[in-house]
N, C-alpha and C positions, 0 to 999 in steps of 0.2 A: 423508603416504602415496605410497612409490614402487611401480611396475610398471613391467614388464618392455616393451620395446620392440613395439610393434603388429609384427604379424606380417605379412608384404608379401602373401600371399594378399589379407591382410584391410585393407589400408589403401586410402583412397578408395574403401570402402563401408559404409552405414549396419547397422546392427544387423538388421535386418529380411532384407536380402541376404546377411548373414553367416549367420541364422539358414535363408535358404533352401539355400544352397552348402553347407551343413551335410549338408542331409540327401542332398542330391544325390550330395556327395565319398561320403556312407556307405555309400547303395546300390552305387554304382559303385565302392568299394573292399573291400566285401564278399568274404569269401573263407572264410566259415566251410560247412561240411558241411551238406548238405540232407538231407530225409527224403524219402519217398515223398508224393506229394500228400493230405492229410485227407479224406478223406471230411465231409459238411457237419455230419454229425452227430457226430463222432470229437474228442477233446479235441485242442485246437490246438496243448498239449505235453503231455507228460506228467504226470498228476499235479493241472491244471488243470482248474478249473468250466465252464471258457467252450470251448463246441466250437467248431470251424472255421467254421460260418457265422455263428456270432452275433460270431465276430472280426473275421471279412470286410467287416459290417455296421458294427463298430463302429470299425474301422479306416477305413471312409470317412467317417462322421461327423466320427472326427478329423480328415482330411485336409480335409472341406469346413472346418471352425473354423480350421483353421490357411491354407487360400488365402483366406479372409475376412480374418483378418488382413492376411497379406500386400497382400493388396488394398486392401486401407481405406489399410496407410501407403501408397503406389504412387501413388494417386488423392487422398490428401488436397492433397497439394501442386498438385494440377489444379482443387481445388476440385470438386471431382466425390463427394467422402464428406467427412463430416462429425464423424467417430468415429473415435480410435483407441484407446481400450482397450481391448489385445485379451485373448484367451484363450490365445494358446502358452502353453503350462506345462499347462493346466489340462484338457489334454484329455480326460483322466482321466473327467472327470465324468462321460461321455457313458453310464460303466457305471450311473451311478444310474440315469437316463433309462432306461436297457435293461431296468433288474430294477424299475421303478415302472409306472404304469400314467396314462394320459394324464386320469384323472379324478383322478388323486390333486393336489389344488392346489398349485401349485410356487409359489417365491418366490424368484428365485436376481439374485443376485450378477450387475454385470458379465462376469465373466468363464466364461460360459456357452454359449460356443459350442456347445462339442462337444454339451452337457447337451441344448441344442435340435435340433441336427441328427441324435440320435439320437430324438428324442421324436417328430420330423416322422415316422418310420417307423411311429407308432401308430394314424394314417387315412391313408387312399390318397387319392393326389391333390393331395397337400401338397407344395410344394418349400419346401425350409428355403435355400438359396441366393439364388432370387429373394424369397422374403418379404426374408431377412436384406439383401440390397442394396437393396429398397426403401427399407428404416429405415436403412442407411446412408447411401443419399444423401436422406434426408429429404425422400424424396416421400411426398406426397397420398395417393397411392395403398397406401404402406405399410399393412399391413393390423393391424397389433400399434396404430399412435399415429396414425396419418393422417400422419405426416412433421412430428409436434410433438416428438420425442426420437427417439434412437437407444434404444430399450429390448428386453430380451429379453421377450416377450409373445405370447403366442395366445389368443383365445375359444377356440376347438375344442378347445385343447390342456391349455386350465385353468391356465396360466400366467398369472397376473396378474402384471403389467410396472410393473416397479421402473427409477426411477431410479438415478443412481449414489449408491445408500444407505450409510452407512457403521452397517450392523446395527436402522437404523431400522424394520426388516421384519421382525425375529425376534417382536419380541409378537405382531402381527396374523399371521405365520404360526402361531403356537402357537397365536391365539385361533380361528385357522379348525379348526386339530385339536380344539380341547375343543368347538367347533358342531359336527363331525362327531356326537361323540356326544350332542349336546345336543337335536341333531333329533331322534334317537330318544327321549329321555327325556318331549318333549312332542307327539312324533305328529307331527312336521312333516314333511312330504313334501322331502325334501333332491335336491337337483341333481345328486349324486353318490352312490355306493352307500354303503352304511353302514357297510364297512371299509376306503373309503378312509385316505389317509392324509394327510396335510400336509408337502409336502419344502420345506426353507431353508436356500440356500448361505450363506456370506457364508467371508470370509478370517482367518487367525488374526492378522491387527493388528486386526479389528474385533472377535473375540471377546473383545478386554478392554474394550470400547466400554460404557457404565454401561447404553445401553439394552438390548443383548446381555444384559449379567447380570442386567438385570430378566428377561428370561426365560427365561433359564435356570434363574432363580430361584425362579419362577413354575410353570415346569414341575416340577421336583423337589417342588415346595410342593403341585401339586395331585397325583402320583404318591404323595407319602405320604401323604396320603388314602383312597389307593387307587382313586381316581379317573380315567377313561381319560383319558388325552393323547399321541396318536398323533400323533408329531411326529417328524420326520426331520432333525437338525441334520446337515448337512452343514459342517463344517468344511477348508474348500482351504487346507490350508496349505502355502506356499510359501515360507515365512521370512522374511518380509521386506515391512511397509507402505509403500509409495512410496521412504522410502530407509533407514527405521529399520527394523533387523534385530529378526526374532522370538527372544528369547534359544532357544537349541536345547533340545528336550527340555521349551519352555515348555507348549505344549498340551499334552500327554500329563502330564504333573506337574499341570496344571491341570484337567485334567476327568477322566483315568480312576480316579480314586478318589472321585466326588463320589455321594454316596447319591442313589436316583432320578432318576439321568440316566444311562443304559446306555450305556456307552462302548465303541467298536468300532472300531480299524484295520483301515486297509483304503491297499497301493499304490497311487497312482493314476497311479503313472508306468509301471506295467508291468500290461496288462491281462491276460496270462495270472495271476500270478501276484495280482492283485487282484479280480479277479471276485466268485472265490469268498468274500472277504472282504467283499466292500460288499453280497453276494445275504445275507449272515449278519445284517447288520446290518438290511436291508429287509424281510429274515422276519423278526427279532424285534420290530421295530417292528409290524409289520404284525398279527402273532400276539399280543402281549403289550400292546398299546394303550398302551405307556409311552414316553414321551419317550427318545430316541434320539441318541445324539453318535456320530456320524461321524466317525472324523480321518483324512480324505483329503489322503495325501501327494501335492503338488504341487510346480512349481517356474514360476518365472516368466521367459520367454525374452523377449529384445527390449524390457527396461524396461515401466514403469507404462502408458504410453502415448506414442503418437507426440512428443511434446513432451520426453521425459526422455529423455535425453543419458545413458547409466550410463555410458560410456568417461569422462566427464570429472569422474565421481565413483568409480568404480567400476575397481581393480586390473584389468589384464586377464587375470592368473592368473585371479582370481574372474569373472570375464565368462564364460574358457575352461572352467570348471569347470562352470559355471553349465547352459552350451551339452551340456557332457556328458552332463547328464544330461534331456536332450531326451525326454519319452514317445515321440514318433514316432521317433527312432531305435530305442528298444526296441522298439516294434510293428513298425518295418521289418526287426529283425531277429528279430523271434518267425512275420515273413511269409515272410522266407527260408529261416529255421531248420527252420519245420516241412514247406516245400515247398509252403506255398499258392501261393506267388506267385514265378518270377523274377526275378532282377535288373530284366532290362528289362521284364516285364510290372510291377512293381512302379515304376518309372519311367515308363511310360506310364502310368499310373492317375494317380500325380501330377500329370504333366503336362496331362491331361484334364482334372483339378478344378481348375486354375488358369486354364485356358483358359475354362470352365465360369464360374468364381466373375468372372473381367474381363469376360464378355460380358454377365453378367447385371447388374454393375453400370454397364458402358456404356449397357446397355438403361435402370437407372433409371434412370440421369444425365437422358437423354429422356425419360421420363417428367412428369405436372405435381408443380409443388409448390406450395406456399401462400403465394399473393399476396394473400390480403386480412387483415384483422384479425379481419371479423366470423368468417371461418374458422379464425381461428386458436381464438377464444373457442369456438367452437358448443359443444361440448362438455364446457366448463368449469360452466356453470349454467342446465342444461337447465329450463325451464319451462312449463309445457302450464298458463295457470290456467282452461280452464274444468273441465277432468280434474280438477285439483285439486282446484276449491270442489266440484264434484260428490264426490268421496271425503271430504269433511270434512265435509261434510253430510250424509254418508249413516251412518245410527244403528245403531249394535248392534242384534239384535233383542230384543225387549223382552220375551220371555221369558227370556232370561239376563242380561239388565239387573236384571229384578225377581228371578233367584233369587242375584245377588250382593248386590244393595242389601237383598233380604229382604220387601219386600212395596209395592204399588205406591205407597202410603201413604208408602212411603219411599225411592221416586225422588229425587232431590239435587232434580230442578227442583219437586217438590211441596213442599218443605223452606221456612221462613224464609229471607231473604238470610245470607250468611254469607262472612265473610273471606278472603283471599287460599289461605292455608294450606289451609283446607277443601276449596277451589273446587276447586285444583289436584289433590289426593287425590282428590275425586270425577270431575275429569277421569281419572286415570289409571284407575281403575275401569272406568270408560266404553271408553276404550280398550282396555281389555285384554278385554273382553266384544268388544268388534269386531274383533280382530286377535287369534288366539289363537297364531300365532306372537310376540307382542310378549314380549321378557325385559327387566325390570327389575333393574338390580344395581348393586352400588358398596358404600361403606363403612357397614356398621350400617345398611342400608336396610330388612334381612328382618324380624326379631322385633320388632326397637326401632323401626322406623318411623321412624327416622333423625334426626338430632341434632334436629330441628323437627317429628320426628311426621308428617311431608308425604306418608311412602308409611306408616302407620299402616294397619295392616289387610290390604294388600295380599297378603302374604306369606299369614295363614291364607287369604284367599279364593282364592287360584291356586297358592298349594304354592312350594317351594322348587327347585322345577323349573320355573320360571317367574321366581321375586322371591327374590334369593339374595345374601347379603354374598360381598364378594370380599377378598384380600389387600388391606392398605395400601400401594399402588401404582398412582399413577393412571394412570400409561405402561400398566400391563400393564389396566386398566380398559378403557382406550380401545384397546388391542389385541384384549380380549376382543370390544368391540363390532366392531371392524370385522370379526371372522372368523365372527361372528353376522352381520354383514350381506352377507358374503362368500357364504354360503347361504341368503339370503333368506328370513332372521328378522328381526323388526323390532327393535333392539336400544333400549332406554331405561337408555344409562349413568348415573349420579348423579356430579358429582365434589362434594364434602360442600362445598367452598369456592371461592372463584374465585381465590385465591391459591394452590391447588393443582392447579388446570388449567396454571399457569406452568412448573409442573415436567413435566409430558408435553406441550406445546403440538406439537412436530413432527409426534405421532402424529396427529393435523388439519391443521394446516399438511403437512406433508412427505406425508401416507402419505394421510390418508381425504379431504379435499376434493379433493386433485389424480388421485383415480383414474379417475376419471370424463375428465377432461382427457388422461391421459397412456395412456390405452384406448382413446380417441375416443370414447367413450361406450357402450366394450363390457364394460364393469365398473363397476358401481357401492357405495355404502359408506352406503345407507339405514340414518339414524338419526336418533335426536334425544337430546342431550347436554343433560340439565339440570344448571344450576349456581347452587346457592346464589352471593349476593355482594351485592354494593355496599355502602353504607354507613349510617350511623347505627345501627347496632346497639348496644343500650343492655346492659351490664351483662354483655362479653364482647367487648371490642375491641381492638385492635390489627392492628397493618396483615393479620394473618391473616388474621382475621376482618372487616375491615370495609375490603376489597380495591375501589376502585373504579378499577381501572384496566385500560378494557377495548381499550387500543388495539393489542394483538395479537388479539383478536379479531375486530376490521376491518380488519385486512390479510392477509388469509386469502380469497385470491380462490375465490371459487361458496361461499363457506359462506353461511351464512342464520342472524342472529339476533335475535330478538325479546324483548321485556322488558315484561312488564305490569305493570300500577302496581295495577291491582283484579283481583278474585277473578272476575267473570266474564269480564273478557277472556282472564285468563290460561286459562280450560276452552277459549274459542272458537278460543286461537291455540294450545293445544298441536294442538287437531283439525288445523289446517293444516298443522303443523309434519311430524304424520304422516302425514299425506295427501302434501306434498310429498316426506317418502321414498319412501313408497309408489309416488305416477305416475310421478315425476321421479328418483328416485334420491338425491337430494339429502342433506347433511349439513346437519341443523340445531345451532343453540344456543338451549337454553331460560334466560335466568340471569332468577331467582329475587330480588328484591331481598328480602332477610330481614328489613328492618327493617317491613316491610308485611306480612309473613307474617301475622302476628296483630291489625294494626290493623282497629279498629272504627270510631273515631271520625275526625272532619272536620275539625271546627270547634274544640267544645267537648267536654269529656270526656262522654260518656253521649248523645251525639250522634245514636251510627251511621250517619254518615254516609258511610262507607265499608264498608258491608256490601250485598252485591248480590246479587238472584235468580240461581241457577242456570240458565245459558242451555239450552233445550231444544237435545237432542240434534241436530237438525236444524240450526242454526246455528254459523258457524263466520266469523272475521273472512280477509276476504284480507290475500295478502303486500304490504303498503307501506300496507293503509289503516288511516290513523290515527283517533285520537277527538277529538274539539271540543267544548269544552263554550264555548257562550254563541259560536254561531258567527257571528252580524250583527256580533260588537263587534270596532271599528275604532281605539280611541284607541290600544292597546295590544295586542301578540301576542306571548304567550309562548310559546316553542318548547322542548320538556320530554319527560322519559322519566322511567320507573322513580320513585323515592321525590321526583323533582322535580315530579311531578303535583300530587300533595296539598299540598308545599309551594306552588307555583306560585299555586293556588286558594287558599288563604287568604293569601297576598299579597295576591292581586287583590282581597280584598275589603276591606282596608285602604286600596290602593293606589284604585279606587272612591269608595272615602267621604272622602279626605284629599282627591285631584282632580277628582272625579264624572267620569274616564274610565270609560269602558265597555271590560273588558276582555276577550280571546280569547285561551285556554289551549288549546294544541296539543300534544295527547299523541303523539307520534310513534308508539309502542309496536313500531315495526323498524325496528333499528336500522344492521341491515345486510342487504341494502341498502338505503342510505337512497334514500328516495320520494322525488328530489327534483322531481317535476314536482309532486308536491301540497306540499312545501315552498315552493318559488316560487308558486302558486296561493292559498297562505295569505297568503305576505308582501306580494305586491300589493297587497291590502287595507286593509293594515297602516299607519297614521302614524306609529307608533313600534314596533321591535321589540325584544326581550328573549329572550337565549338562556340556559336556565339547564339547566345541565349540571355533573353531580356528579361527572361524571369529573375529569381534572388538566387544570390550565390548559394543559399540553402535551399533542396528539395522543389529543384530546378527541373526543366526538361534534358537541360545537358547531361544532368548527373543521370538519367536514362540513356543518354545516348553513348556515353561513355561507356558506360554498364556493358551495353550491348557491342562495343570496338575491343573492352579486354576480353569479355566473355568470349569473343569470335576469333580470338587470337593475335591480334592487332593491336593491342595496346602499349607495344614495346616502343610506337611507332612515336617519334617527338611531335607533341600537342599543345595549346593551350586552349584555355578557358577565358571566354569574355559573357562576363553573367553581370546584371545587377546588384545592389548591394544588400544586405542581410538589412534593408531600411522601411519604414514605410517614406513613399513618396512626398518629397516637400512641394512649395508652391514655387509657381514661376519659376528663374531659371537657376534656382538652385536643382530643379529635379533633373536637369541634365547632368547633375553629376553623381546621381544613384543612378541614371538608368545607362548600361552603355552604349559612344559614339561610334563614329565611321573613323575617327582616330585613334581610338581604343581595339579597333579590330586591326588596322596597321601597326600599332605599339605591339599588337602580342605577334606581329607577323614579322618583327624586325626579333621580338625574344627568338624566337625558332630561327633565322637564320643567323642567330649568334651561338646555335645547338649544333649548327650543321644543317 
């Protein structure tokens, strides 16, 4: 690829300096005719829907956004600013902010400086320049994230912070739009007005991402059924993704003809022309409550980020052509042509805003930074143990429980001991009595009651507004959950199998579990995600239905994962997870061992020793609290969870009979975070240690257990580990070659016996 020589005036200048000089030269050399200065309420140009007062404010927002970008490029090399993905060329998104409300939840991509500057006008006393400067400087006083990341976010302005998202925010934006309507249907007091809409911006390149397509499809699926989904998808089309160009016309071709996704086009490079077009899209979305796609024309000035030296890979004539489409040049022309500003007035204003942005940045650099690890992680996983336990043991009103279960005699605590599936079902009924804002949804959960009938009867008892089926899309199920959580509901989404969670993991890892961290605990995603999983399922096998890989869950900061082995524990743990969500806003996962759903017996067929009474509603299990079988036994201590608990108890009886050892079995119950102090306490009195982990050899829970024991000073004890193999689980009986069993535990004890 060849290009023309660099013009003399551009030599030695970086792209930001060229962009800056272009504006100053354009205004200084402008020689067009000017009209008489328009009144504030007069159209800025003939035929425009934008009046002069509105244009003036939008232009100021554009200038603020541009000078924040220019400031960031200059001060980054001085280590006073730590973020240079700019909004230059996208300043037209300020029109979207002006035409929407500050109570319309906004999920913005990183080129949203114009939008934010304009939305700041919605509430008095807020300063977009200083707030942004604090964020650029990673100051601990940053009101959005507390210095943890440069994000566009604001609690009072309902801008939920996103990091450098590549379309992963679209499902939760749609979920929030649906939640606006869901709140009304269930009588929930929403924190925003009933006619609010959700706004979600993204780039043309991101529109091709699978997660984006998931959201578009789900939006159309919803609208097709005449269900409200007032989301405004704003595709800011600058024609390029980092260095990969979007084919000309692709966005219009791909979206203009989609049924049930209403398409609008607006020129984001021209405030006078684009304002009415944006207005039409916003008004349509709010009035019809339908998903709306706003195709906003933009451009990208100064490259993808400060590290993107476009001159090295783009021809100079192409860069010049891009710079000629700079929306600030068009806004300057409108200001001059309309007579709103003289050339000198515009240049003075331009320089005044430059001075304001640099002064704010210098001040932000002097403000405190985060200097302690405990301050970094403070909002990640808040935990108020006393308040959580008080909430967990708070029972639902007895009259509501009696109405749902049928009579006092039919209350679950009055019934005989039951197995795991029934007790989870009973606990869910109880939670729905306790929390009128609770919602349960997923694939097949409603009329069918789930694949394993765990949710049977909930739809009948609480109706379709609270218990409902979704489309077959785990990403969207978790996106919906985030939307409901954003509006203070208590979502209980079900992921049908653990293997299906992996399809949508980033909705928890990158979105739900990170929101408290990146918003400094101003926004929360309280939810309890139920996932059926783990191994040993008979008659319906293979790796999709016997998935023992939980490494992806253990690696998510701030997540809570509970895994019961018996029904009474399950009921009490569900109460705690719900309380963690309500009190501390936590994201919890309840991992339900499928193979134990219907298990009744422990040692012999018909012994009924794995059936347990339903715990009274005033009982709960604290986070991290394990269950100990034969607490005084010290010859061998087995650490395990889930399916490993009944296996270990059976193996313990064989070991005791053969070696005369007394065996203690420790059911961890909580897998994330591991209660390391509890593990060490149990290990310190053990003569031998055995870890039974049905997960895989690599990256299983067992690794965390052994690490805790070793770091607690007890690593010298004789120990063995019984784990699954590093392979996918095959079909039928071959699955038992992969997964650990009773005999493997006994064999491991034999090895320990030989070592003394």
